[in-house]
N, C-alpha and C positions, 0 to 999 in steps of 0.2 A: 438342788441338783447334786446328787452324789458324784464326787470325782475320785478317781483312783490313780495312784502312781503304779504303773505296770512295768516290770522288767522282764524281758524275754531273752532267750538264748537260742540261737539256731541249732537245729538238729539235722539239717541238711543244707547244702549250699544255697546261698542267696544270689539269684541272677537279677541284674538290672537291665532295662532297655528303655531308657527315657525317650519319649517321642520327640523328634526334632524336626518333623515336617518331611514331606516327600522330596522336595527339591534338595534340601540339605542332605537328606539320607543318601541320595544318589551320588553326591560329591564325596561323602564320608567313605563310601565303599571303595574308593580308590586309595585311601590312606593305609598305612601300616596297621596291623592288628592292635597294637598298644594304643595308638592314637584313636582308632575307631572305638575301642572299649572305653577310653577316657571320655569321649564325647557322649556316649550313651549312659554314663554314670550319673546318678543323682548325687549332688553335693549340698552340704549345709548352706553354702553360699553359691548359688548357681552361676554367679559372675566370676568366681574365683576357682580356677582349675587346681589350686593347691589346697583348697579347704577340705575338711573331712568328708568322707562319703556319707550318704544319708539314705534312709528308708523313707518312702513316701507315706505320710500319715493315712492317706486314703487306703493303702494296702491293708492295714490292720483293721480299719473300719469295715472294709469290704469283706475280709475274712470272717469277721465276727458276724456280720449280717448274713453271709452265706451259710455259716454254721447254724445260726438260729433257724433259717429257712429249711436247711437239710433236716433238721430235727423236729420240724413242725409236723403235725399229723397230716395225713393225705389230703384232707379238705381244708387245711388251715394255712397253706403255703402263701396265698395272696394276702390273707388277713395278717399273717405274721410279718411278711415283708412290709406291708403298709404301716404296721405299728412300730416295727423295729428301726426302719431306715431313718425316720426323723428324730429318733430318740437316742441315737448314739453319735458321739463326736470324739475324734482324736484332736486334742488341742494344738498339737504341733503339726504344721504342714510338712516339714522335713525333719526327720528324727536322726540325730547324730549317731553314727555307728562307731565313733571313736577311732577310726583309722582312715588313712589316706591311700592305703595300698590294696590292690586287688590282683587276682590272677585273671587270665584271659580264658573265656569259655568259647570254643569254636564248634559249631554244629551245622550239619547240612540240614536245611529245612525245605520241605516241598512248597512250591508256589502254586496256588490253586487259581484257576480261571474257570468260571461257570461251574464250580463245584468239582472240577476234575484237576488232577495234578498235571500242570503244564510244564513245569520246570523245577529245577532245584537251585537253591542259593545257599551261600555260606553266611551264617549269622554269627557275628562276633559280639560278645557281651562281657561286661565286667562281672566277675564272680568272687564272692567271699565265702570261703569254706568254713571259717570260724567267725561268727558274728553275734553281737548282742546289742541291745539298745533299751532305753527307758523312755516311756511316753506317758502322757496323761489322758485317761479315758473319762469322758463325762457321759453319764447315763440318766435319761429321764424315764427309763423303764420302771414299772412298779414291780420290781423283783427283788428278792433277797440278794445281798452282796454275793453270797456263795453261788447262787445260780449264774450270775454274770461271770464270776471267776471260772466256774466249771465250763461255761460256754466258750470262754476264751481259751481254755485248755483244749477243748475239742477243735476250735478254729485252728490252733497251732498244729495239732496232730493231723487233722483231716483236710484243711483248706490251704494253709500256707500263705505266703506273701511274695511279691515280686514276679518275675517272669518264669515261665515254664512250670507253673504250679501243678498242672495235670501230670507232669512227669515226676512229681515228688519233691521239687525244689521249694525252698523257702519255708520249710516246716520249722516250727519252733516249740519250745516249752516255756511255760510261765515260771520264772524263778522267784518273783516277788509280786504281790498284789496287795497294796495298802490303800485304805480309804484316807483321803486327805481333806 
């Protein structure tokens, strides 16, 4: 099983919005913005509010799978997804971002009910404008290393990680890709 040490650097802000449950989420909305953002942040040690911020390993796996599927031929989407999903693994569940500090991202978000906008709400999330991290990618795909590297580059450019990816957040560039 080939493993790669991958280093990435953000090219757009990284937004986090850790799921904390509906009941807790309602209570969090009454807190000050800094406290809300801190609760929604991923941390290397989820039990320690003072530990470094973290990226979720599933984000990078998901971006890579999404990129493979986007680049599959018209009739190969399902086949590609079926082959790629079980063959890729990010070894770290939470990836250290090397910092404890973040800025606050505040956006007005539409709330939909039955497919129609019913209300608006303010969404407060932690944001990192400058970020980078290193993680381990394991691949069972029968592809040359260069193809996996190129797909990871596309994933960073076109898919991104974290929250609000469709708005261009969480984009990254691959700064190092080494077989280990």
